[in-house]
C-alpha positions as CSV (number, residue, x, y, z in Angstrom):
1,M,-10.2,6.1,-10.2
2,V,-10.3,2.5,-11.5
3,G,-7.2,0.7,-12.2
4,L,-8.0,-3.4,-13.0
5,G,-11.0,-3.4,-10.7
6,T,-9.7,-1.9,-8.0
7,I,-10.3,1.9,-6.7
8,I,-8.1,4.5,-5.7
9,N,-8.9,7.8,-3.8
10,V,-6.2,10.3,-4.7
11,D,-5.9,13.7,-3.4
12,A,-4.4,15.3,-6.6
13,E,-4.5,18.7,-4.7
14,K,-2.5,17.9,-1.8
15,T,-0.7,15.5,-3.9
16,R,0.3,18.7,-6.3
17,Q,1.0,20.8,-3.2
18,Y,3.3,18.0,-2.1
19,Y,5.4,18.5,-5.1
20,Q,5.6,21.9,-5.8
21,A,7.1,22.5,-2.4
22,M,10.1,20.9,-3.6
23,G,13.3,22.7,-4.5
24,P,15.2,21.3,-7.3
25,G,16.8,18.3,-6.6
26,E,14.7,17.1,-4.2
27,P,13.8,14.6,-2.9
28,C,17.5,13.0,-4.7
29,S,19.9,15.1,-6.5
30,C,22.2,12.0,-7.8
31,N,23.4,11.8,-11.2
32,D,21.3,8.7,-11.8
33,C,18.2,10.6,-10.9
34,K,19.1,13.7,-12.7
35,N,19.6,11.5,-15.8
36,Y,16.0,10.2,-15.2
37,C,14.3,13.3,-14.5
38,A,15.8,15.3,-17.4
39,R,14.4,12.3,-20.0
40,V,11.5,10.5,-18.4
41,K,8.6,13.2,-19.5
42,A,9.6,12.7,-23.3
43,A,10.3,9.0,-23.3
44,Y,6.9,8.0,-21.4
45,P,4.4,10.9,-22.2
46,A,1.4,8.2,-21.1
47,A,2.9,7.8,-18.1
48,A,3.6,11.6,-17.5
49,E,-0.2,12.4,-18.5
50,Y,-1.5,9.6,-16.0
51,L,0.5,10.5,-13.0
52,A,-0.1,14.4,-13.6
53,G,-3.8,13.5,-13.0
54,L,-2.8,12.1,-9.8
55,G,-1.4,15.8,-9.0
56,V,2.5,14.1,-9.5
57,E,5.1,15.6,-11.4
58,I,7.1,12.6,-13.5
59,E,10.3,14.5,-13.2
60,K,10.3,14.2,-9.4
61,P,10.6,10.5,-8.1
62,L,11.0,10.0,-4.7
63,E,13.7,7.1,-5.6
64,T,14.8,5.7,-8.5
65,S,16.2,2.5,-9.1
66,P,18.6,1.9,-12.2
67,L,20.6,-1.2,-13.5
68,E,23.9,-1.0,-15.0
69,P,24.2,1.2,-18.4
70,G,24.0,-1.3,-21.4
71,A,26.6,-2.2,-23.9
72,D,25.0,1.1,-26.2
73,G,25.1,3.4,-23.2
74,M,21.5,3.3,-22.1
75,M,20.4,3.3,-18.6
76,E,17.7,0.9,-17.8
77,Y,15.6,1.8,-14.5
78,C,14.1,-1.4,-13.3
79,A,11.7,0.8,-10.7
80,C,10.6,4.4,-10.0
81,Q,8.8,5.5,-6.9
82,Y,6.3,8.6,-6.5
83,V,4.6,10.1,-3.6
84,V,0.4,10.2,-4.2
85,L,-1.7,11.4,-1.3
86,G,-4.8,9.4,-1.0
87,S,-5.7,5.8,-0.3
88,C,-6.4,2.7,-2.3
89,E,-6.8,-0.7,-2.3
90,E,-3.6,-3.2,-1.3
91,N,-3.6,-4.9,-4.7
92,Y,-3.8,-1.9,-6.9
93,R,-2.4,-2.1,-10.3
94,H,-2.7,-0.2,-13.7
95,T,-0.8,-0.1,-16.7
96,V,-0.3,2.8,-18.8
97,G,1.8,3.0,-21.8
98,G,3.1,-0.5,-20.9
99,K,4.0,0.4,-17.9
100,C,3.0,-0.9,-14.5
101,A,1.5,1.0,-11.8
102,R,1.0,-0.2,-8.5
103,Q,0.8,0.6,-4.7
104,G,4.4,-0.1,-2.7
105,F,3.6,0.7,0.6
106,T,1.2,3.2,2.6
107,L,2.0,5.5,5.7
108,K,-0.7,6.6,7.6
109,R,-0.2,9.6,9.7
110,V,-0.6,9.4,13.3
């Protein structure tokens, strides 16, 4: 898979298994994450489709980073993290549906 000149090698099946093994409310069950999970798929269908191709369930983020609600009561999330198993170049970036996906950090299995 290619994103802006960088290559990622995703193990979509292992990533799917990771998400399927999660129970309800995992990895986080705070109100901000619950709000995000309830609305994200409908709000960002292109991102949901892209992440599904990687094996990711968009409703199961590792973590969300919400800002304070605006005067209109809307909650904005400045970042959201997902787990994808595989490898990618250090500078991986990809834009889908106006949102940027990029590598955050990589942990190698010991």
